[in-house]
C-alpha positions as CSV (number, residue, x, y, z in Angstrom):
1,X,165.2,267.9,70.2
2,X,165.1,271.5,71.1
3,X,168.6,273.0,70.8
4,X,169.8,276.6,70.8
5,X,173.1,278.3,70.3
6,X,174.2,281.4,72.4
7,X,177.5,283.0,73.4
8,X,179.6,281.2,76.0
9,X,180.2,283.0,79.3
10,X,182.7,282.6,82.1
11,X,179.9,280.9,84.2
12,X,179.8,278.1,81.6
13,X,183.5,277.2,81.9
14,X,183.0,274.8,84.8
15,X,180.8,272.6,82.6
16,X,183.6,272.3,80.0
17,X,186.1,271.5,82.8
18,X,183.8,268.8,84.1
19,X,183.6,267.2,80.6
20,X,187.4,267.1,80.5
21,X,188.0,266.0,84.1
22,X,188.5,262.3,83.6
23,X,190.2,262.5,80.2
24,X,193.8,262.7,79.1
25,X,196.0,264.8,76.9
26,X,194.9,262.8,73.8
27,X,191.2,263.8,74.3
28,X,192.2,267.5,74.7
29,X,194.3,267.4,71.5
30,X,191.4,265.7,69.6
31,X,189.0,268.4,70.8
32,X,191.2,271.5,70.9
33,X,194.2,270.8,68.7
34,X,197.1,272.9,69.9
35,X,194.6,275.5,71.4
36,X,194.9,274.4,75.0
37,X,197.6,272.7,77.2
38,X,196.8,269.7,79.3
39,X,195.5,269.8,81.9
40,X,192.7,272.2,80.9
41,X,192.2,275.1,83.3
42,X,189.7,277.8,84.0
43,X,192.3,280.4,83.1
44,X,193.0,278.9,79.6
45,X,189.3,279.0,78.7
46,X,188.6,282.4,80.2
47,X,191.5,283.9,78.2
48,X,189.6,283.0,75.0
49,X,186.5,284.9,76.0
50,X,185.7,288.6,75.7
51,X,187.1,291.0,76.8
52,X,190.4,288.9,76.7
53,X,190.2,288.2,73.0
54,X,189.0,289.9,69.8
55,X,185.4,288.8,69.7
56,X,185.2,289.6,66.0
57,X,187.9,287.1,65.2
58,X,187.0,284.4,67.8
59,X,183.4,283.8,68.8
60,X,182.7,281.0,71.3
61,X,179.3,279.5,71.7
62,X,177.5,277.1,74.0
63,X,175.0,274.6,72.7
64,X,171.9,274.4,74.9
65,X,169.4,271.7,75.3
66,X,166.0,273.2,76.2
67,X,163.4,271.1,77.9
68,X,160.7,271.3,80.6
69,X,163.5,271.4,83.2
70,X,165.1,274.5,81.6
71,X,168.3,274.9,79.7
72,X,171.4,272.7,80.0
73,X,174.7,273.3,78.3
74,X,175.6,270.2,76.4
75,X,178.4,271.5,74.1
76,X,180.6,274.2,72.8
77,X,181.8,275.5,69.4
78,X,184.1,278.2,68.3
79,X,184.0,280.2,65.1
80,X,187.5,281.5,64.4
81,X,188.5,283.8,61.5
82,X,192.2,284.1,62.2
83,X,194.2,283.4,59.0
84,X,191.0,282.6,57.1
85,X,189.9,283.9,53.7
86,X,187.3,286.8,53.8
87,X,183.8,285.8,55.0
88,X,185.1,282.3,56.0
89,X,185.3,280.9,59.5
90,X,186.9,277.8,61.0
91,X,184.7,275.8,63.4
92,X,187.1,274.9,66.2
93,X,187.0,273.3,69.6
94,X,183.6,271.8,68.8
95,X,182.5,269.4,71.6
96,X,179.3,267.7,72.6
97,X,179.4,266.5,76.3
98,X,180.0,262.8,76.4
99,X,176.6,262.1,78.1
100,X,174.9,263.7,75.0
101,X,176.9,262.1,72.2
102,X,175.3,259.6,69.8
103,X,171.9,261.1,70.2
104,X,171.8,263.4,67.1
105,X,172.7,266.6,69.0
106,X,176.0,266.9,67.1
107,X,174.5,267.1,63.6
108,X,171.6,269.3,64.7
109,X,173.9,271.7,66.6
110,X,176.2,272.0,63.6
111,X,173.3,272.9,61.4
112,X,172.1,275.5,63.9
113,X,175.7,276.9,64.2
114,X,176.0,277.0,60.4
115,X,172.6,278.8,60.0
116,X,173.7,281.4,62.7
117,X,177.1,281.9,60.9
118,X,175.5,282.3,57.5
119,X,172.4,284.2,58.4
120,X,173.3,286.3,61.4
121,X,177.1,286.8,61.0
122,X,177.4,287.0,57.2
123,X,179.8,284.2,56.6
124,X,179.8,282.5,53.2
125,X,181.9,279.5,54.0
126,X,182.7,277.4,57.1
127,X,185.5,275.0,57.5
128,X,186.6,272.5,60.2
129,X,189.3,269.9,60.7
130,X,188.8,266.4,62.0
131,X,191.3,263.6,62.6
132,X,190.8,260.9,59.9
133,X,190.5,258.2,62.5
134,X,187.5,259.9,64.0
135,X,185.0,258.4,61.6
136,X,182.0,259.0,63.8
137,X,182.7,262.8,63.8
138,X,183.4,262.8,60.1
139,X,180.0,261.1,59.4
140,X,178.3,263.7,61.7
141,X,179.9,266.6,59.8
142,X,178.9,265.0,56.5
143,X,175.3,264.7,57.7
144,X,175.3,268.4,58.5
145,X,176.4,269.2,54.9
146,X,180.2,269.4,55.2
147,X,182.4,267.8,52.5
148,X,186.1,266.8,52.7
149,X,188.2,269.3,50.7
150,X,191.7,268.2,51.7
151,X,193.5,265.4,53.6
152,X,197.0,265.9,55.0
153,X,199.4,265.0,57.8
154,X,199.2,267.0,61.0
155,X,202.0,267.3,63.6
156,X,204.2,264.9,61.6
157,X,202.0,261.9,62.4
158,X,198.2,262.1,62.4
159,X,196.1,262.5,59.3
160,X,193.4,265.1,59.2
161,X,190.5,265.9,56.9
162,X,189.7,269.6,56.2
163,X,185.9,269.9,55.6
164,X,183.9,272.8,54.2
165,X,180.3,273.9,54.0
166,X,179.3,276.8,51.8
167,X,176.3,279.1,52.2
168,X,173.5,278.4,49.7
169,X,173.0,282.2,49.2
């Protein structure tokens, strides 16, 4: 598996819209929390990219599969520092395209994203939230080195785990 991580551009938005085309509001909530409103639109995604947002507080990346046919975007992830302790980022809106799930790309892309966050961006800690019922995602995050640090109720009904990974340096 040859994956890479690079900044998301407006040209990539159509891939994300296609991944969400046949889904409902529940899928969007699972992927994006309260970050987007159903149905997902080009404008909602573009508003989160530079120059429309503070790129120091919100960095959005694409996950690329590289092979002999070139590069193909297979996922996205956001590193967000809003309301986070110093040198800590929240991984948000992390999504592997449905056609590429259950093939190891999720764990590998999280490891690559973590390495980029620690080595290149100077973060010391990464956090993420996952719905407790999403055991497949929780296992993926644990394989990538994350540990559950808190479990609580979200939006008065669903249970979420907050998970964390700390830099080894």
